[in-house]
C-alpha positions in Angstrom: 87.7 159.8 69.9 84.8 159.0 72.3 84.3 155.7 70.5 88.0 154.9 71.0 87.8 155.7 74.7 84.8 153.4 75.1 86.7 150.6 73.4 89.7 151.2 75.6 87.5 151.2 78.7 85.9 147.9 77.7 89.3 146.4 77.2 90.4 147.5 80.6 87.3 146.1 82.2 87.8 142.8 80.3 91.5 142.6 81.5 90.4 143.3 85.1 87.7 140.7 85.0 90.0 138.1 83.5 92.7 138.9 86.0 90.2 138.5 88.8 89.0 135.1 87.5 92.7 134.0 87.2 93.4 135.1 90.7 90.5 133.2 92.0 91.6 130.0 90.2 95.2 130.4 91.5 94.0 131.0 95.1 91.6 128.0 94.9 94.4 125.8 93.4 96.8 126.7 96.2 94.1 126.1 98.8 93.3 122.7 97.4 96.9 121.8 97.2 97.7 122.7 100.8 94.6 121.3 102.3 94.3 118.4 100.0 97.6 117.1 101.4 96.4 117.1 105.0 96.2 113.6 106.4 93.0 112.9 108.4 95.0 110.6 110.6 97.2 113.5 111.8 100.8 114.6 111.1 102.6 112.4 108.6 105.6 111.8 106.4 105.0 111.3 102.7 106.7 108.3 101.1 107.8 110.1 98.0 108.3 107.4 95.4 105.6 104.9 96.6 103.4 105.7 93.7 106.0 104.5 91.3 105.6 101.0 92.8 101.8 101.0 93.3 100.9 102.5 89.9 98.4 100.3 88.2 97.9 98.2 91.3 95.0 98.2 93.8 95.3 100.8 96.6 93.5 102.1 99.6 93.9 105.7 100.6 92.7 105.3 104.3 95.4 102.7 104.9 98.1 104.7 103.3 97.1 107.7 105.4 97.4 105.6 108.5 100.8 104.2 107.6 102.3 107.6 106.7 101.0 108.9 110.1 102.5 105.8 111.8 105.9 106.5 110.0 105.8 110.1 111.4 105.1 108.8 114.9 107.9 106.1 114.7 110.5 108.5 113.3 109.8 110.9 116.2 110.6 108.1 118.7 114.1 108.1 117.2 115.2 111.7 116.7 116.5 114.2 119.2 114.6 117.1 117.7 110.9 116.3 116.7 110.3 116.4 113.0 107.3 118.4 111.7 104.4 117.3 109.5 105.7 116.5 106.0 109.0 118.2 106.8 111.2 115.3 105.5 111.3 115.2 101.7 113.5 112.1 101.1 111.5 109.2 102.5 112.0 106.7 99.7 111.1 103.0 99.1 114.2 101.0 98.9 114.8 99.5 95.5 114.1 95.8 95.5 112.2 95.7 98.8 108.6 96.3 97.5 106.1 93.5 97.3 102.3 93.6 97.0 100.1 90.5 97.2 96.4 89.7 97.1 95.1 86.8 99.3 92.1 85.7 97.3 90.7 83.4 100.0 90.7 86.2 102.5 90.1 89.2 100.2 93.1 90.9 101.8 95.7 93.1 100.1 99.2 93.1 101.7 101.9 95.6 100.9 105.5 95.4 102.3 108.6 97.5 101.7 111.6 99.2 103.4 111.9 103.0 103.5 115.3 104.7 103.6 115.6 108.3 104.9 119.0 109.6 103.8 118.7 112.9 105.7 118.2 111.0 109.0 120.4 108.0 108.1 117.5 105.8 109.2 115.5 103.0 107.7 112.2 101.3 108.6 110.2 98.2 107.7 106.7 99.1 106.5 103.7 96.9 105.9 100.0 97.6 105.5 96.8 95.7 104.7 93.3 96.3 103.7 90.2 94.2 102.9 88.1 94.4 99.7 85.0 93.3 101.6 85.1 94.6 105.1 87.1 97.5 106.6 87.2 95.7 109.9 87.6 92.2 108.5 88.7 89.5 111.1 91.1 88.2 108.4 93.3 91.3 108.7 96.5 90.6 110.7 96.4 92.4 114.0 100.0 93.7 113.3 99.8 93.7 109.5 99.7 97.5 109.3 102.7 98.8 111.1 106.1 100.5 110.9 108.9 98.5 112.5 112.6 98.8 113.2 114.8 96.9 110.8 116.9 94.0 111.8 120.6 94.9 111.8 121.4 92.9 108.7 119.1 95.1 106.6 120.5 98.4 107.7 122.4 100.4 105.2 123.2 103.3 107.5 124.9 103.0 110.9 123.0 101.2 113.6 120.9 103.3 116.1 118.9 102.5 119.2 115.7 102.1 117.2 112.3 102.3 118.9 108.9 101.4 117.5 105.5 100.5 118.8 106.7 96.9 119.5 109.6 97.9 121.7 107.4 98.0 124.7 106.4 94.4 124.0 109.9 93.1 123.7 109.8 91.1 126.9 107.0 88.9 128.2 106.3 89.2 131.9 106.6 86.1 134.1 103.0 85.9 135.3 101.6 82.5 136.0 97.9 83.7 136.0 98.2 85.5 132.6 100.4 82.8 131.1 97.5 80.3 131.2 95.0 82.5 129.4 96.9 84.9 127.2 97.2 85.7 124.4 93.5 85.6 123.7 91.4 86.7 120.7 87.7 87.3 121.0 85.3 88.3 118.2 86.0 92.0 118.7 89.2 92.3 120.7 92.6 90.7 121.3 94.5 90.6 124.6 98.2 90.2 125.3 100.5 90.9 128.1 104.1 92.0 128.6 106.5 93.7 130.9 107.8 97.2 130.1 106.6 99.5 132.8 109.4 101.5 134.4 108.0 100.6 137.8 108.1 96.9 136.9 104.4 96.4 136.5 103.0 93.8 134.1 101.0 95.4 131.3 97.9 94.0 129.8 97.3 95.3 126.2 93.8 95.1 124.8 93.2 95.9 121.2 89.6 96.6 120.3 88.7 95.9 116.7 87.1 99.2 115.9 88.4 102.7 115.5 87.4 105.8 117.5 86.8 108.3 114.8 83.1 109.0 115.4 80.4 108.8 118.1 79.1 105.5 116.9 82.5 103.8 116.8 83.5 105.3 120.2 80.4 103.7 121.7 81.3 100.3 120.1 84.8 100.7 121.4 83.5 101.2 124.9 81.2 98.2 124.6 83.9 95.8 123.4 86.3 97.2 126.0 83.8 96.3 128.8 83.5 92.8 127.2 87.2 92.3 127.3 87.4 93.5 131.0 84.5 91.1 131.9 86.3 88.2 130.2 89.5 88.9 132.1 87.6 89.0 135.4 85.8 85.8 134.5 89.3 84.2 134.1 90.2 85.2 137.7 92.3 88.3 136.8 92.2 91.1 139.2 92.5 94.2 137.0 93.8 96.3 139.8 97.0 94.2 139.8 98.0 95.3 136.3 98.4 98.3 134.1 95.9 98.1 131.3 96.5 99.7 127.9 93.7 100.0 125.3 94.3 100.3 121.5 92.0 100.8 118.6 92.0 98.9 115.3 94.7 101.3 114.0 96.8 100.3 117.1 96.7 103.8 118.5 96.6 104.0 122.3 93.1 105.2 123.4 93.1 107.2 126.6 90.0 107.4 128.8 
């Protein structure tokens, strides 16, 4: 009888141990699943069926993270109630719209497609690029990674007053000083100008060809920002006469 009790006790201990191990595995899996989906760029909307089109093709996780964050940001410009991180489950690549090319002479990959969001009755034009050789390659198109409003002839839902990051640049200001020198592209920055300020001010947009994700890149950003300012001043531009907006390589506005 005692021997049987010992056997039963060992079985209970074994069951408890195995249950504990299984619980740890489940908790770890859930933690990895939840946290592994976090986008380092910030809140995002996942393009559900993109993997179907990119399977077997070259890909770049950092660029995809950025474009899904940019999609989230653009959608929130066009809804009355803000959407939450990964809250929309029907962001789908439109059939027949996907293309992926590799530009061998520039070592640049370019992906383009349209996404349709049935639940919102909205569609957007999506494009993104990355380089095989240099994350900050000068061969990358300044606007090659972006989410744009679609032209009306490509809409499949009703038309809406679509806004995107280019909406503010829809009109070019009538400025004789800037018209002579802009747009301009230096080695580490690009400068454009447009009207769009509610007060009627002319805006100078400076995109610095580096991101601001770390201390080193922030210092580089500030150095190139100063170079751009000095170049404008050397061309006779009084910076106090304009509103200056600074963007990083990902085209996010950087606030001082």
